[in-house]
Residue, then its C-alpha position, 0 to 999 in steps of 0.5 A: m289689653s290695656v296700655l298698662e298691661k302692654l308696657k308690662a309685657l314690653d318690660e318683661q320682653r326687654a328684661k328676657l332679651l337683656e338677660g340673654a345678651k348679658t348671658e352671651a357676653l359673660g360666656n364670651a368674657e369668661k372664655a377669654v379670661a380662661e384663655l389668658n389664664e392658660l397663657g400664664f396671665h392671672y386675670q379674674l372677671v369681676e362685676g361692679p362699678l369702674p373706678s373711672a365711673k365713680l369719678a365721672k359721677g362728680s365724686q371728690p377730686k384727687r386733691h382739694s384744700k384742707d380746711a385750714p389757713c393757707p400756710i403762706c397767707n396765714f388766713k383762710t379764704d372762701p372758697l378755701h385755698d392753699g399753698r398750691a395757689h401761690r405757684s405762679q408767684d416767684a416770691k411766695k407771699p400773701f395775696t393782696a385784696a386785689e389778687l383775692a378778688e381777681k381769683g374769686l376768693k374772700k378772706v374769712 
């Protein structure tokens, strides 16, 4: 038996073991959901990625700057910023060249 054949056999064995474990776990989960439903709760078992898993893979953050000039500075920067960047200012005013450099922003 060649190495390739051994690897294929191991892959098949792994797939069978994994399927058996999935079937057993799914049966336990279905029993638990049925018990919760009998108690008057309304649950259902669904398959798919979790919403938190999508965020963990590097998707868009909840908030991001619009591709528009900052309403306080009245100009765009690279990377973009908006009025939220001015939260630390007591009197809201456009950033100076020094403040832009300090924040890693360039006027566009």
